[in-house]
N, C-alpha and C positions, 0 to 999 in steps of 0.2 A: 812155668819155671819154678823150681824148688827154691825154698827160702835160702838154703846155704849155697846155692849156685848163682844167686842174683849178683850182678856186678856192683862193686862199691862205687858210690856216686858222690861227687863233690859239687855242692852248690856254691857258686861264687857270686857275691853281691858287692859291687863297689858302692860306697856311700859317701855323701857329703851333705850334712844338714838334712837328713832324710826322715826326721821324726814324724812327719805328717802321714806317710804311707807305710813305714817300716813294719809296724806291728802287723798290719794286714798281710803284708808280704811273707813275713816269717811264720805267721799262723797258718797260711796256706801251704807252707812247706811241711811243718810238723804234723799237719793233719793228713799227710799222705799215707796211704795204706801200704807202707813199705817198711821193712824192718829198720828200726832206728840204729841198729848196729851196722847197717850197710850203707849209711850215708853220713856225710859231714857238711856243716855249713861254715864257709869261710867268708867273713865280712871284712872287707878291706877298706879302711876309712881314710879319707883325705884331710883329716883335721877338723871334724865337725865341732861346731860351737853351740849346737842346740842339744836336745836330749837323745840324739841318735845312739850314742854309746851306752847311755843309761838304759834305753829300751833293749838294746842288743844283749845286755847282761842278764836280762830276764829269760833268755833262751840259751840253749846249749849251742853256742856258736864260738868259733875261734876267731878272735879279732886280730887283724893285721893292720899295721900302720903304714900308710902310703905317703911318704914324705914329699913325693912329687905332686900329689893331690889329684892329678887328672885320672879319670877312670881307666883309660887304656893301660897306664903304668900299673894301676892297681890290679887289673885283670892278669897282667903278666906275672906280677909278684905272687898272686894267689895260685896261679897255675903251677908255679915252681914249688909251692908249699902243699899242693893238693896230693891226696892219696888215691883219688878215684880213678877207676877205669873209664868212667864217663864224667865229663865236665858239663855242668848245667850253668850257663850264664844267665843271670837274672839281674834286672835293675831293681832298685828298692821300691819303685812304683809299679812293679808287676805283681799280679795276684793270680795264682793257679786256680782254675775254675773247678776242677773235680778232684776228689780225694784219691781216685785211682789213676790220676794223670801220669805219675812217674812209672808205675808198673806197665802201663800201656805204651808209654813213650820209649822206654828202653827196649821193648820187644823187637822192633825192626833191626836195631844194631846187633842184638844177640843172635837173631836169625841170619843176618847178613853183615858180617864185620867189614865188608868193603864199603859200606855207607860211611860217609864222613860225618854225618849228623842227622838229627831229627828236629824239624822245625815245628814250633807251636803255631796253631791257628790263633788269630786274634778275634775276640768276641766283644761286641758293643754292649753297653750297659744302659738300662732304663734310667732316664733322668739326667744323663750326662750332656755335656755340650755337643751340639750337632757337629762341631769341628772335630771333636774327639771321636765321635761315631764314624765320621768320614775316614779318619786315619785308621780305625780298626777295620773298616770294610775294605779299604784300599790295600791293606796288609803291609805293603811297603809304604811307609808313612809319606814319603815324598813322591808325588805323581810323576815328576821328571825322571827319577831313578826307576820308577815302575815302568816307564816307557822305554828306558834304556835297557832294562833287564831282558835276558834271553827268553824266548818262548821255550818252555820246558817240555821234554818228552815225558809223558805220564804213563805209568803202568800200575794197574791195580793188583795188589797182593792181598793175601788173607790178613785182614785187620789193619792194613795201612796202604798208603799210596807211595810208590817209588817214583822219584823225579830224577831225570838225567839232564844235566846242563850240556847243550851241544858244544862241540869243539869250536874254537874261534869266537866264543861269546863269553858273557859273564852274567852273574846273578849275585847281588849283594845279600849276604846271609850272616847270621851268627849270634845276635844278642836277643834279649827279651824272651826267655824261656826256651833257648836253643840248647839242645844236647849235642855236645861235641864228643866224638870218639877220640879219647886222649892219645891213642896210638898214632892217629893221624897228625895231631898237633906236634907230637914229638918227632915224627918222621919228617914233617914239613919244616919244622924249626921256625925261624923268623917271628917268634912270638915275644922276643926280648928286644929292647926294654919295654916295648909297648905291644899289647895285643889289640890290634884294630880289626875287629871281626869281619867287616865287609871286605877289607883288603885281604885278610888272611884266607877267606873262602876262595878268592881268586888264586892265591898261591897253592892251595890244596888242589884246585882243578889242574894247575900246571903239573902237579905231581901225579896226575891220573885219577884223582878222587873227584868224580863228577856226579856221583849219585848221593842223594839225601832222601829223607822220607818225611811224610806228614801223616798223622793219625786222625782220620775224620772224627769230628765231635770233641776233640781234645785240644786244649790250648790255654791261653791266659787272657786276663784283662790288663790293659796298660793305661794307667793315668798319664796319658801322653801330653795333651794340651787342654786348655780351657777356653781359648779364644783364638781369633784370627791373629791377634798380636803375638800370642805364644807360638803359633805356627810359623810366623815370619822370623821370630827370634831363633827358633830351632833351625830354620834354613840358613840364617846368618852364621850360626855356630858351626853347622856342618860344612857350609861353603868355605869358611875361613880355615877349618881343619884341612880340607881338601887342598886348598891353595897353598897353605903352609907346607904340606907334604910335597907338593909339586915343586915349590921353590927350593926345598931341601933335596930335590932330585931323587925322591923316594918313589917307589912303585905303588900304584893303586889299582883297584878292581876295574877302573875305567879303561885300562889297557886292553881289556877283553872286548871293548865296544868298538865297532868299526866306525870310521869317519862318516860313512853314509848314514848309519843308524843314529849317530850323534846329532848330525844336522837335521835329519828327518824328525827326530824327537823334539828338537827346539821348535821347528816349524809347526809340528803337530800340537804342541802345548800352547804356542802363541796365537794360533789362528782360531782357537775355540771350537771349530766345527767337529773335529775328531773327538775331543773329550766330551763335547755336548752330546753327540750320538752315543758314546760309550756310557756317559752318565745316565741318560734316559733308558738305555738298554738295561743297566743294572738296577735302576729304580723300578722298572717294570718287572724285572726278574725277582727282586728281593722285597720290594715295598718300602725300602729305606729312603726317605727324602734326602738324607745326607749325600746320596750319590749325585744330586742335582748341583752340588758344590763343585763337582769334578772339573768343569771347564775353568772356573775361577781359580781354584787351587793349583791347577796345572799352569795357568798363566802367571800366577804369583810366584810359584817356585822358580820358573825360568827367569823371570825378570829380577828376582832377588839375587840369584846366582850371577846373572849378567851384570847387575849393579856392583857386586863385590869384585868381579873380574875387572870391570872398567875402572873402578876406584883404584885398584892396585896399579893398573897400567898408567893412570894419570899421575898417581903419586910418584911412581918410578920415573 
């Protein structure tokens, strides 16, 4: 691709007290071997009280203020202000692994504009918590959602892999180094006042956008969790968001999951046997001991969500 024909890219980073990882995140962006005139960085802050904004001002970023504070509102606000043909959603604790990541990741969309996006692979890091390693290896950090997600149709292309989500199913996508085709976002709409990426990917599928890509060897590192306690807190946060949305009678990506698959996934995660076999298989295949956590993390995910659901029912 010629320099002057490269698509303009908007990096969107929602922040709130993100001083611990923000430098590393922004450094990984500005080190990209991509013309600096062909991308922008939009940092949308939810009222940080630490050094987040001070750090951001050391870089060429456009700072937006998110009065609502939640990241989903921030992403929606930044999309409205973005100039890019490609939207890259990143969290402040994401770090791009390779300096030619962007040039490689945009290529599938340039070749095939029918793709709604390109998803980053997640890579583990030496010396990190075994719980974070597990989340990187499992790719979808929540093993219950991983179980609910559709089995994708895969087709190898030159330089990337094309994935198709089958009709009548769902696959949660969208954040942590995900490249969105902005034309798809604009056509689908439904990104105001909140852009909730996993739900939005389902809306895109309903509009006929069922294909996305991944580029082998290219992805990000995510400082996701440090401990089992962090993992549970993440599940509580996600579970509450989901239940709030259901109580507000708003649609979610779970509408693409059949009742049979939903109940099978609960049983699969609770009974240990399936995740135990799966965990040993991937341990044998990759050598990562973190896969041995799989049956326990699957059980914890379902029981945490079940606790939240029953708690709300009892309170009501």
